[in-house]
Biopython code that builds the backbone (N, CA, C, O; Angstrom):
import numpy as np
from Bio.PDB.StructureBuilder import StructureBuilder

atoms = [
    (1, "SER", "N", (-1.081, -27.396, 21.304)),
    (1, "SER", "CA", (-1.864, -26.505, 20.526)),
    (1, "SER", "C", (-2.478, -27.010, 18.947)),
    (1, "SER", "O", (-3.287, -26.430, 18.222)),
    (2, "ALA", "N", (-1.987, -27.893, 18.810)),
    (2, "ALA", "CA", (-2.445, -28.895, 17.633)),
    (2, "ALA", "C", (-4.069, -29.509, 17.512)),
    (2, "ALA", "O", (-4.864, -29.641, 16.581)),
    (3, "GLN", "N", (-4.092, -29.810, 19.020)),
    (3, "GLN", "CA", (-5.451, -30.244, 19.361)),
    (3, "GLN", "C", (-6.537, -29.137, 19.844)),
    (3, "GLN", "O", (-7.727, -29.387, 20.038)),
    (4, "ILE", "N", (-5.875, -27.783, 20.015)),
    (4, "ILE", "CA", (-6.653, -26.927, 19.721)),
    (4, "ILE", "C", (-6.843, -26.337, 18.960)),
    (4, "ILE", "O", (-7.636, -25.408, 19.116)),
    (5, "ALA", "N", (-6.306, -26.528, 17.896)),
    (5, "ALA", "CA", (-6.068, -25.962, 16.143)),
    (5, "ALA", "C", (-7.334, -26.617, 15.619)),
    (5, "ALA", "O", (-8.248, -26.074, 14.998)),
    (6, "ASP", "N", (-7.162, -28.442, 16.144)),
    (6, "ASP", "CA", (-8.199, -28.964, 15.820)),
    (6, "ASP", "C", (-9.366, -29.124, 15.905)),
    (6, "ASP", "O", (-10.258, -29.608, 15.208)),
    (7, "LEU", "N", (-9.257, -28.596, 16.979)),
    (7, "LEU", "CA", (-11.291, -28.696, 17.419)),
    (7, "LEU", "C", (-11.467, -26.950, 16.936)),
    (7, "LEU", "O", (-12.605, -26.666, 16.562)),
    (8, "GLN", "N", (-10.589, -25.968, 16.923)),
    (8, "GLN", "CA", (-11.324, -24.898, 16.234)),
    (8, "GLN", "C", (-11.554, -25.541, 14.836)),
    (8, "GLN", "O", (-12.580, -24.972, 14.462)),
    (9, "GLN", "N", (-11.213, -26.338, 13.926)),
    (9, "GLN", "CA", (-11.241, -26.357, 12.700)),
    (9, "GLN", "C", (-12.650, -27.611, 12.633)),
    (9, "GLN", "O", (-13.126, -28.027, 11.577)),
    (10, "LYS", "N", (-13.106, -28.026, 14.013)),
    (10, "LYS", "CA", (-14.074, -28.799, 13.701)),
    (10, "LYS", "C", (-15.450, -27.795, 14.239)),
    (10, "LYS", "O", (-16.627, -27.991, 13.937)),
    (11, "LEU", "N", (-15.033, -26.941, 14.914)),
    (11, "LEU", "CA", (-16.169, -25.878, 14.970)),
    (11, "LEU", "C", (-16.933, -25.355, 13.714)),
    (11, "LEU", "O", (-18.089, -25.497, 13.315)),
    (12, "LEU", "N", (-15.804, -24.676, 13.234)),
    (12, "LEU", "CA", (-16.171, -24.344, 12.216)),
    (12, "LEU", "C", (-16.374, -24.926, 11.097)),
    (12, "LEU", "O", (-16.550, -24.356, 10.021)),
    (13, "ASP", "N", (-16.354, -26.453, 11.355)),
    (13, "ASP", "CA", (-16.881, -27.055, 10.178)),
    (13, "ASP", "C", (-18.039, -27.289, 10.249)),
    (13, "ASP", "O", (-18.855, -27.734, 9.441)),
    (14, "ALA", "N", (-18.109, -26.887, 11.536)),
    (14, "ALA", "CA", (-19.673, -27.284, 12.527)),
    (14, "ALA", "C", (-20.625, -26.339, 12.170)),
    (14, "ALA", "O", (-21.745, -26.682, 11.793)),
    (15, "ASP", "N", (-20.189, -24.875, 12.276)),
    (15, "ASP", "CA", (-20.882, -24.307, 12.013)),
    (15, "ASP", "C", (-21.315, -23.524, 10.481)),
    (15, "ASP", "O", (-22.148, -22.652, 10.236)),
    (16, "ASN", "N", (-20.440, -24.194, 9.689)),
    (16, "ASN", "CA", (-20.472, -23.918, 7.911)),
    (16, "ASN", "C", (-21.355, -25.533, 7.688)),
    (16, "ASN", "O", (-21.890, -25.612, 6.582)),
    (17, "ASP", "N", (-21.496, -26.456, 8.369)),
    (17, "ASP", "CA", (-22.372, -27.391, 8.083)),
    (17, "ASP", "C", (-24.391, -26.595, 8.591)),
    (17, "ASP", "O", (-25.465, -26.634, 7.990)),
    (18, "ARG", "N", (-23.972, -26.020, 9.884)),
    (18, "ARG", "CA", (-26.047, -25.688, 10.683)),
    (18, "ARG", "C", (-25.944, -24.787, 9.460)),
    (18, "ARG", "O", (-26.820, -25.052, 8.636)),
    (19, "ALA", "N", (-24.947, -23.583, 9.025)),
    (19, "ALA", "CA", (-25.654, -22.748, 7.821)),
    (19, "ALA", "C", (-25.886, -23.312, 7.263)),
    (19, "ALA", "O", (-27.034, -23.585, 7.613)),
    (20, "LYS", "N", (-25.637, -23.945, 6.332)),
    (20, "LYS", "CA", (-25.831, -24.792, 5.135)),
    (20, "LYS", "C", (-27.192, -25.773, 5.418)),
    (20, "LYS", "O", (-27.882, -26.170, 4.478)),
    (21, "GLN", "N", (-27.369, -25.974, 6.264)),
    (21, "GLN", "CA", (-28.803, -26.809, 6.789)),
    (21, "GLN", "C", (-29.394, -25.660, 6.532)),
    (21, "GLN", "O", (-30.227, -25.699, 5.626)),
    (22, "ARG", "N", (-29.088, -23.919, 7.431)),
    (22, "ARG", "CA", (-30.274, -23.161, 7.402)),
    (22, "ARG", "C", (-31.291, -23.337, 6.426)),
    (22, "ARG", "O", (-32.445, -23.759, 6.357)),
    (23, "TRP", "N", (-29.742, -22.475, 5.140)),
    (23, "TRP", "CA", (-30.534, -22.504, 4.081)),
    (23, "TRP", "C", (-31.211, -23.446, 2.998)),
    (23, "TRP", "O", (-32.010, -23.268, 2.078)),
    (24, "ASP", "N", (-30.356, -24.802, 3.661)),
    (24, "ASP", "CA", (-31.473, -26.107, 2.906)),
    (24, "ASP", "C", (-32.209, -26.065, 3.318)),
    (24, "ASP", "O", (-33.102, -26.482, 2.581)),
    (25, "SER", "N", (-32.720, -25.637, 4.657)),
    (25, "SER", "CA", (-34.222, -25.928, 5.396)),
    (25, "SER", "C", (-35.278, -25.094, 5.073)),
    (25, "SER", "O", (-36.435, -25.433, 5.323)),
    (26, "ILE", "N", (-35.018, -24.080, 4.564)),
    (26, "ILE", "CA", (-35.899, -23.148, 4.103)),
    (26, "ILE", "C", (-36.806, -23.233, 3.119)),
    (26, "ILE", "O", (-36.505, -23.225, 1.926)),
    (27, "ALA", "N", (-38.108, -23.330, 3.621)),
    (27, "ALA", "CA", (-38.833, -23.921, 3.033)),
    (27, "ALA", "C", (-40.412, -23.298, 2.923)),
    (27, "ALA", "O", (-41.232, -23.806, 2.159)),
    (28, "THR", "N", (-40.750, -22.057, 3.838)),
    (28, "THR", "CA", (-41.517, -21.296, 3.157)),
    (28, "THR", "C", (-41.545, -19.893, 2.782)),
    (28, "THR", "O", (-40.360, -19.569, 2.700)),
    (29, "ILE", "N", (-42.167, -19.043, 2.553)),
    (29, "ILE", "CA", (-41.992, -17.985, 1.231)),
    (29, "ILE", "C", (-41.339, -16.963, 2.457)),
    (29, "ILE", "O", (-40.393, -16.191, 2.299)),
    (30, "LEU", "N", (-42.277, -17.229, 3.973)),
    (30, "LEU", "CA", (-41.485, -15.997, 5.002)),
    (30, "LEU", "C", (-40.055, -16.219, 5.291)),
    (30, "LEU", "O", (-39.206, -15.330, 5.353)),
    (31, "GLU", "N", (-39.823, -17.755, 5.499)),
    (31, "GLU", "CA", (-38.147, -18.221, 5.436)),
    (31, "GLU", "C", (-37.509, -17.439, 4.455)),
    (31, "GLU", "O", (-36.688, -16.559, 4.712)),
    (32, "ALA", "N", (-38.012, -17.865, 2.967)),
    (32, "ALA", "CA", (-37.314, -16.764, 1.911)),
    (32, "ALA", "C", (-37.349, -15.691, 2.397)),
    (32, "ALA", "O", (-36.244, -15.177, 2.574)),
    (33, "LYS", "N", (-38.565, -14.889, 2.819)),
    (33, "LYS", "CA", (-38.281, -13.365, 2.565)),
    (33, "LYS", "C", (-37.225, -13.258, 3.493)),
    (33, "LYS", "O", (-36.349, -12.457, 3.166)),
    (34, "CYS", "N", (-37.064, -13.886, 4.629)),
    (34, "CYS", "CA", (-36.489, -12.998, 6.009)),
    (34, "CYS", "C", (-34.684, -13.467, 5.456)),
    (34, "CYS", "O", (-33.753, -12.697, 5.687)),
    (35, "ALA", "N", (-34.523, -14.524, 4.888)),
    (35, "ALA", "CA", (-33.129, -14.649, 4.120)),
    (35, "ALA", "C", (-32.888, -14.110, 3.075)),
    (35, "ALA", "O", (-31.696, -13.916, 2.839)),
    (36, "LEU", "N", (-33.724, -13.743, 2.238)),
    (36, "LEU", "CA", (-33.177, -12.312, 1.013)),
    (36, "LEU", "C", (-32.950, -11.055, 1.902)),
    (36, "LEU", "O", (-31.798, -10.620, 1.931)),
    (37, "LYS", "N", (-34.048, -10.324, 2.740)),
    (37, "LYS", "CA", (-33.795, -9.556, 3.471)),
    (37, "LYS", "C", (-32.040, -9.532, 3.941)),
    (37, "LYS", "O", (-31.177, -8.772, 3.503)),
    (38, "TYR", "N", (-31.888, -10.623, 4.957)),
    (38, "TYR", "CA", (-31.047, -10.686, 5.090)),
    (38, "TYR", "C", (-29.674, -11.042, 4.476)),
    (38, "TYR", "O", (-28.708, -11.239, 5.213)),
    (39, "LEU", "N", (-29.581, -11.124, 3.134)),
    (39, "LEU", "CA", (-28.631, -11.109, 2.468)),
    (39, "LEU", "C", (-28.239, -10.208, 1.378)),
    (39, "LEU", "O", (-27.220, -10.119, 0.694)),
    (40, "LEU", "N", (-29.580, -9.435, 1.428)),
    (40, "LEU", "CA", (-29.319, -8.217, 0.572)),
    (40, "LEU", "C", (-28.843, -7.036, 1.650)),
    (40, "LEU", "O", (-28.205, -6.116, 1.139)),
    (41, "GLY", "N", (-29.128, -6.948, 3.358)),
    (41, "GLY", "CA", (-28.235, -6.287, 3.824)),
    (41, "GLY", "C", (-27.028, -6.281, 3.988)),
    (41, "GLY", "O", (-26.376, -5.242, 4.100)),
    (42, "GLU", "N", (-26.386, -7.821, 4.042)),
    (42, "GLU", "CA", (-24.665, -8.149, 3.737)),
    (42, "GLU", "C", (-24.356, -7.657, 2.440)),
    (42, "GLU", "O", (-23.255, -7.241, 2.080)),
    (43, "LEU", "N", (-25.582, -7.745, 1.635)),
    (43, "LEU", "CA", (-25.153, -7.051, 0.339)),
    (43, "LEU", "C", (-24.425, -4.994, 0.507)),
    (43, "LEU", "O", (-23.603, -4.176, 0.095)),
    (44, "VAL", "N", (-25.353, -5.198, 1.260)),
    (44, "VAL", "CA", (-25.235, -3.296, 1.393)),
    (44, "VAL", "C", (-24.018, -3.273, 2.118)),
    (44, "VAL", "O", (-23.118, -2.485, 1.828)),
    (45, "THR", "N", (-23.939, -4.092, 3.045)),
    (45, "THR", "CA", (-22.610, -3.920, 4.098)),
    (45, "THR", "C", (-21.162, -3.835, 3.503)),
    (45, "THR", "O", (-20.201, -3.168, 3.886)),
    (46, "SER", "N", (-21.325, -4.938, 2.177)),
    (46, "SER", "CA", (-20.463, -5.256, 1.343)),
    (46, "SER", "C", (-19.930, -3.592, 0.831)),
    (46, "SER", "O", (-19.047, -2.826, 1.215)),
    (47, "LYS", "N", (-20.936, -3.550, -0.170)),
    (47, "LYS", "CA", (-21.010, -2.671, -1.367)),
    (47, "LYS", "C", (-20.122, -1.119, -0.796)),
    (47, "LYS", "O", (-19.292, -0.383, -1.329)),
    (48, "VAL", "N", (-20.834, -1.133, 0.584)),
    (48, "VAL", "CA", (-20.275, -0.024, 1.482)),
    (48, "VAL", "C", (-18.891, -0.086, 1.868)),
    (48, "VAL", "O", (-18.089, 0.804, 1.584)),
    (49, "GLN", "N", (-18.656, -0.931, 2.391)),
    (49, "GLN", "CA", (-17.188, -1.114, 3.019)),
    (49, "GLN", "C", (-16.374, -1.623, 1.606)),
    (49, "GLN", "O", (-15.272, -2.133, 1.810)),
    (50, "GLU", "N", (-16.780, -1.535, 0.353)),
    (50, "GLU", "CA", (-15.975, -1.844, -1.202)),
    (50, "GLU", "C", (-15.733, -0.586, -0.773)),
    (50, "GLU", "O", (-14.717, -0.470, -0.087)),
    (51, "SER", "N", (-16.663, 0.845, -1.070)),
    (51, "SER", "CA", (-16.674, 2.101, -1.690)),
    (51, "SER", "C", (-15.378, 2.292, -0.564)),
    (51, "SER", "O", (-14.224, 2.509, -0.932)),
    (52, "LYS", "N", (-15.745, 2.184, 0.705)),
    (52, "LYS", "CA", (-14.520, 3.107, 1.454)),
    (52, "LYS", "C", (-13.192, 2.440, 0.864)),
    (52, "LYS", "O", (-12.358, 3.072, 0.217)),
    (53, "LEU", "N", (-13.093, 0.894, 1.213)),
    (53, "LEU", "CA", (-11.488, 0.310, 0.917)),
    (53, "LEU", "C", (-11.491, 1.656, -0.428)),
    (53, "LEU", "O", (-11.089, 2.810, -0.281)),
    (54, "GLN", "N", (-11.988, 1.129, -1.505)),
    (54, "GLN", "CA", (-12.157, 1.783, -3.269)),
    (54, "GLN", "C", (-11.321, 3.253, -3.102)),
    (54, "GLN", "O", (-10.390, 3.601, -3.827)),
    (55, "SER", "N", (-11.883, 4.030, -1.966)),
    (55, "SER", "CA", (-11.745, 5.509, -1.814)),
    (55, "SER", "C", (-10.357, 5.362, -0.790)),
    (55, "SER", "O", (-9.502, 6.246, -0.739)),
    (56, "ASN", "N", (-10.309, 4.459, -0.219)),
    (56, "ASN", "CA", (-8.805, 4.696, 0.964)),
    (56, "ASN", "C", (-8.027, 4.288, -0.042)),
    (56, "ASN", "O", (-6.851, 4.612, 0.122)),
    (57, "LEU", "N", (-8.321, 3.509, -1.332)),
    (57, "LEU", "CA", (-7.069, 3.154, -1.801)),
    (57, "LEU", "C", (-6.632, 3.952, -3.052)),
    (57, "LEU", "O", (-5.537, 3.836, -3.603)),
    (58, "GLU", "N", (-7.816, 4.928, -3.492)),
    (58, "GLU", "CA", (-7.545, 6.092, -4.663)),
    (58, "GLU", "C", (-6.838, 7.252, -4.024)),
    (58, "GLU", "O", (-6.110, 7.868, -4.802)),
    (59, "GLN", "N", (-6.888, 7.780, -2.547)),
    (59, "GLN", "CA", (-5.914, 8.518, -1.574)),
    (59, "GLN", "C", (-4.598, 7.987, -1.335)),
    (59, "GLN", "O", (-3.697, 8.703, -0.898)),
    (60, "SER", "N", (-4.378, 6.277, -1.705)),
    (60, "SER", "CA", (-2.971, 5.856, -1.309)),
    (60, "SER", "C", (-2.180, 6.614, -2.052)),
    (60, "SER", "O", (-1.391, 7.518, -1.778)),
    (61, "GLN", "N", (-2.750, 5.744, -3.733)),
    (61, "GLN", "CA", (-2.256, 6.101, -4.971)),
    (61, "GLN", "C", (-2.007, 7.619, -5.075)),
    (61, "GLN", "O", (-1.109, 8.349, -5.497)),
    (62, "ALA", "N", (-2.792, 7.710, -4.698)),
    (62, "ALA", "CA", (-2.260, 9.582, -4.895)),
    (62, "ALA", "C", (-1.194, 10.168, -3.695)),
    (62, "ALA", "O", (-0.468, 11.110, -4.013)),
    (63, "SER", "N", (-1.133, 9.785, -2.756)),
    (63, "SER", "CA", (-0.514, 10.078, -1.645)),
    (63, "SER", "C", (0.993, 9.392, -2.200)),
    (63, "SER", "O", (2.063, 9.955, -1.966)),
    (64, "CYS", "N", (0.902, 8.142, -2.941)),
    (64, "CYS", "CA", (2.590, 7.379, -3.197)),
    (64, "CYS", "C", (2.743, 8.018, -4.257)),
    (64, "CYS", "O", (3.925, 8.334, -4.390)),
    (65, "SER", "N", (1.809, 8.515, -5.455)),
    (65, "SER", "CA", (2.157, 9.365, -6.740)),
    (65, "SER", "C", (3.441, 10.552, -5.880)),
    (65, "SER", "O", (4.664, 10.640, -5.990)),
    (66, "ASP", "N", (2.056, 11.585, -4.744)),
    (66, "ASP", "CA", (3.342, 12.694, -4.930)),
    (66, "ASP", "C", (4.142, 12.236, -4.498)),
    (66, "ASP", "O", (5.112, 12.465, -5.221)),
    (67, "VAL", "N", (4.553, 11.371, -3.276)),
    (67, "VAL", "CA", (6.185, 10.304, -2.400)),
    (67, "VAL", "C", (6.655, 10.466, -4.222)),
    (67, "VAL", "O", (6.671, 11.681, -4.416)),
    (68, "GLN", "N", (6.825, 10.128, -4.842)),
    (68, "GLN", "CA", (7.260, 9.304, -5.790)),
    (68, "GLN", "C", (7.988, 10.619, -6.520)),
    (68, "GLN", "O", (9.178, 10.628, -6.837)),
    (69, "LYS", "N", (6.830, 12.003, -6.782)),
    (69, "LYS", "CA", (7.266, 12.932, -7.614)),
    (69, "LYS", "C", (8.346, 13.639, -6.522)),
    (69, "LYS", "O", (9.477, 13.861, -6.954)),
    (70, "MET", "N", (8.081, 13.952, -5.310)),
    (70, "MET", "CA", (8.948, 14.233, -4.476)),
    (70, "MET", "C", (10.383, 14.007, -4.640)),
    (70, "MET", "O", (11.347, 14.739, -4.863)),
    (71, "LEU", "N", (10.154, 12.359, -4.398)),
    (71, "LEU", "CA", (11.667, 11.693, -4.306)),
    (71, "LEU", "C", (12.594, 12.051, -5.980)),
    (71, "LEU", "O", (13.752, 12.272, -6.336)),
    (72, "MET", "N", (11.402, 11.943, -6.528)),
    (72, "MET", "CA", (11.989, 12.413, -7.899)),
    (72, "MET", "C", (12.831, 14.083, -8.157)),
    (72, "MET", "O", (13.958, 14.373, -8.559)),
    (73, "GLU", "N", (11.893, 14.744, -7.798)),
    (73, "GLU", "CA", (13.010, 16.313, -7.168)),
    (73, "GLU", "C", (14.020, 16.036, -6.426)),
    (73, "GLU", "O", (15.140, 16.433, -6.748)),
    (74, "GLU", "N", (13.860, 15.481, -5.574)),
    (74, "GLU", "CA", (14.590, 15.348, -4.677)),
    (74, "GLU", "C", (16.238, 14.519, -5.130)),
    (74, "GLU", "O", (17.321, 14.949, -4.733)),
    (75, "ARG", "N", (16.113, 13.600, -5.795)),
    (75, "ARG", "CA", (17.145, 13.138, -6.782)),
    (75, "ARG", "C", (17.709, 13.980, -7.414)),
    (75, "ARG", "O", (18.930, 14.075, -7.292)),
    (76, "ASN", "N", (16.995, 14.852, -8.286)),
    (76, "ASN", "CA", (17.153, 15.855, -9.051)),
    (76, "ASN", "C", (17.969, 16.966, -8.551)),
    (76, "ASN", "O", (19.115, 17.344, -8.793)),
    (77, "HIS", "N", (17.065, 17.357, -7.811)),
    (77, "HIS", "CA", (18.376, 18.451, -6.824)),
    (77, "HIS", "C", (19.819, 17.514, -6.230)),
    (77, "HIS", "O", (20.933, 17.899, -6.585)),
    (78, "ILE", "N", (19.720, 16.615, -5.563)),
    (78, "ILE", "CA", (21.002, 16.006, -5.312)),
    (78, "ILE", "C", (22.542, 15.610, -7.037)),
    (78, "ILE", "O", (23.731, 15.308, -7.139)),
    (79, "ALA", "N", (21.572, 15.854, -7.777)),
    (79, "ALA", "CA", (22.145, 15.377, -9.130)),
    (79, "ALA", "C", (22.928, 16.383, -8.924)),
    (79, "ALA", "O", (24.122, 16.264, -8.650)),
    (80, "GLU", "N", (22.102, 17.848, -9.080)),
    (80, "GLU", "CA", (22.839, 19.577, -9.367)),
    (80, "GLU", "C", (23.307, 19.937, -8.348)),
    (80, "GLU", "O", (23.662, 21.115, -8.328)),
    (81, "LEU", "N", (23.447, 19.364, -7.471)),
    (81, "LEU", "CA", (24.279, 19.186, -6.256)),
    (81, "LEU", "C", (25.375, 19.031, -6.572)),
    (81, "LEU", "O", (26.275, 19.864, -6.679)),
    (82, "GLU", "N", (25.381, 17.340, -6.842)),
    (82, "GLU", "CA", (26.555, 16.722, -6.966)),
    (82, "GLU", "C", (27.482, 17.201, -8.084)),
    (82, "GLU", "O", (28.694, 17.109, -7.889)),
    (83, "ALA", "N", (27.022, 17.713, -9.258)),
    (83, "ALA", "CA", (27.505, 18.602, -10.426)),
    (83, "ALA", "C", (28.541, 19.879, -9.714)),
    (83, "ALA", "O", (29.770, 19.913, -9.760)),
    (84, "GLU", "N", (27.611, 20.887, -9.058)),
    (84, "GLU", "CA", (28.158, 22.101, -8.848)),
    (84, "GLU", "C", (29.394, 21.297, -8.254)),
    (84, "GLU", "O", (30.430, 21.141, -8.900)),
    (85, "PHE", "N", (29.183, 20.750, -6.840)),
    (85, "PHE", "CA", (30.293, 20.108, -5.879)),
    (85, "PHE", "C", (31.585, 19.834, -7.133)),
    (85, "PHE", "O", (32.626, 20.473, -6.977)),
    (86, "GLN", "N", (31.492, 19.019, -8.177)),
    (86, "GLN", "CA", (32.398, 18.571, -8.773)),
    (86, "GLN", "C", (32.974, 19.545, -9.295)),
    (86, "GLN", "O", (34.197, 19.641, -9.193)),
    (87, "ASN", "N", (32.234, 20.486, -9.970)),
    (87, "ASN", "CA", (33.043, 21.298, -10.928)),
    (87, "ASN", "C", (33.460, 22.586, -9.471)),
    (87, "ASN", "O", (34.217, 23.450, -9.916)),
    (88, "GLN", "N", (33.137, 22.799, -8.060)),
    (88, "GLN", "CA", (34.043, 23.195, -7.295)),
    (88, "GLN", "C", (35.268, 22.508, -7.464)),
    (88, "GLN", "O", (36.225, 22.961, -8.091)),
    (89, "ILE", "N", (35.229, 21.490, -6.939)),
    (89, "ILE", "CA", (36.871, 20.795, -6.845)),
    (89, "ILE", "C", (37.318, 21.120, -7.943)),
    (89, "ILE", "O", (38.410, 21.662, -7.771)),
    (90, "LEU", "N", (36.855, 21.041, -9.717)),
    (90, "LEU", "CA", (37.580, 21.175, -10.619)),
    (90, "LEU", "C", (38.547, 22.418, -10.489)),
    (90, "LEU", "O", (39.778, 22.436, -10.490)),
    (91, "VAL", "N", (37.349, 23.780, -10.339)),
    (91, "VAL", "CA", (38.263, 25.219, -9.883)),
    (91, "VAL", "C", (39.045, 24.688, -9.357)),
    (91, "VAL", "O", (39.892, 24.066, -9.999)),
    (92, "GLN", "N", (39.059, 24.725, -8.105)),
    (92, "GLN", "CA", (39.846, 24.028, -6.997)),
    (92, "GLN", "C", (41.268, 23.692, -7.598)),
    (92, "GLN", "O", (42.297, 24.357, -7.713)),
    (93, "GLU", "N", (40.914, 22.360, -7.946)),
    (93, "GLU", "CA", (42.068, 22.051, -8.538)),
    (93, "GLU", "C", (43.109, 22.649, -9.721)),
    (93, "GLU", "O", (44.306, 22.373, -9.797)),
    (94, "GLN", "N", (42.475, 23.400, -10.487)),
    (94, "GLN", "CA", (43.072, 24.000, -11.383)),
    (94, "GLN", "C", (43.714, 25.460, -10.889)),
    (94, "GLN", "O", (44.506, 26.010, -11.654)),
    (95, "GLN", "N", (43.279, 26.283, -9.230)),
    (95, "GLN", "CA", (43.560, 26.880, -9.061)),
    (95, "GLN", "C", (44.675, 26.632, -8.017)),
    (95, "GLN", "O", (45.487, 27.440, -7.567)),
    (96, "HIS", "N", (44.513, 25.305, -7.739)),
    (96, "HIS", "CA", (45.984, 24.968, -7.049)),
    (96, "HIS", "C", (46.836, 24.701, -8.032)),
    (96, "HIS", "O", (47.902, 25.304, -7.905)),
    (97, "GLN", "N", (46.770, 24.151, -8.784)),
    (97, "GLN", "CA", (47.605, 23.694, -10.287)),
    (97, "GLN", "C", (48.498, 25.041, -10.776)),
    (97, "GLN", "O", (49.655, 25.059, -11.196)),
    (98, "GLU", "N", (47.372, 26.383, -10.536)),
    (98, "GLU", "CA", (48.244, 27.202, -11.037)),
    (98, "GLU", "C", (49.286, 27.852, -10.274)),
    (98, "GLU", "O", (50.300, 28.501, -10.529)),
    (99, "LYS", "N", (48.488, 27.322, -8.931)),
    (99, "LYS", "CA", (49.932, 28.228, -7.696)),
    (99, "LYS", "C", (50.958, 27.762, -7.986)),
    (99, "LYS", "O", (52.037, 28.337, -8.126)),
    (100, "VAL", "N", (50.558, 26.047, -8.166)),
    (100, "VAL", "CA", (52.190, 25.674, -8.184)),
    (100, "VAL", "C", (53.094, 26.004, -9.280)),
    (100, "VAL", "O", (54.315, 26.162, -9.277)),
    (101, "ASN", "N", (52.076, 26.086, -10.390)),
    (101, "ASN", "CA", (53.079, 26.284, -11.385)),
    (101, "ASN", "C", (53.687, 27.599, -11.407)),
    (101, "ASN", "O", (54.838, 27.845, -11.766)),
    (102, "HIS", "N", (52.542, 28.684, -10.864)),
    (102, "HIS", "CA", (53.723, 29.633, -10.645)),
    (102, "HIS", "C", (54.839, 29.968, -9.678)),
    (102, "HIS", "O", (55.764, 30.776, -9.606)),
    (103, "SER", "N", (54.332, 28.984, -8.973)),
    (103, "SER", "CA", (55.677, 28.593, -7.235)),
    (103, "SER", "C", (56.715, 28.652, -8.244)),
    (103, "SER", "O", (57.706, 29.358, -8.432)),
    (104, "SER", "N", (56.034, 27.455, -8.965)),
    (104, "SER", "CA", (57.956, 27.102, -9.661)),
    (104, "SER", "C", (58.279, 28.067, -10.344)),
    (104, "SER", "O", (59.451, 28.390, -10.155)),
    (105, "TRP", "N", (57.689, 28.737, -11.138)),
    (105, "TRP", "CA", (58.313, 29.347, -11.962)),
    (105, "TRP", "C", (59.144, 31.214, -11.432)),
    (105, "TRP", "O", (59.502, 32.147, -12.151)),
    (106, "LYS", "N", (59.162, 31.057, -10.000)),
    (106, "LYS", "CA", (59.948, 32.072, -9.423)),
    (106, "LYS", "C", (60.936, 31.531, -9.256)),
    (106, "LYS", "O", (61.888, 32.126, -8.751)),
]
sb = StructureBuilder()
sb.init_structure("model")
sb.init_model(0)
sb.init_chain("A")
sb.init_seg("    ")
for serial, (resi, resn, name, xyz) in enumerate(atoms, 1):
    if name == "N":
        sb.init_residue(resn, " ", resi, " ")
    sb.init_atom(name, np.array(xyz, "f"), 0.0, 1.0, " ", f" {name:<3s}", serial, name[0])
structure = sb.get_structure()
């Protein structure tokens, strides 16, 4: 696997060298126009992709914000339920204590 990785790296280096040589070997206006046309096409493709990614990011941020809001609402609801439950426990304890006290008086 180390040899395969080494060969893959050599292929990448060779491709990069070849691409650099192509750009360095532009000698005519026609070649420059073709290269410029290619680069502009790549720029447009990149801008479109950037726009899509930006839109996805904004949608994800909105979804995250909605989820955070729901989470906060659920936490508040749980806190209310816990307070109500604690209050019910207190009432039950008081009622039980009153029964115990009432029984001891008889």
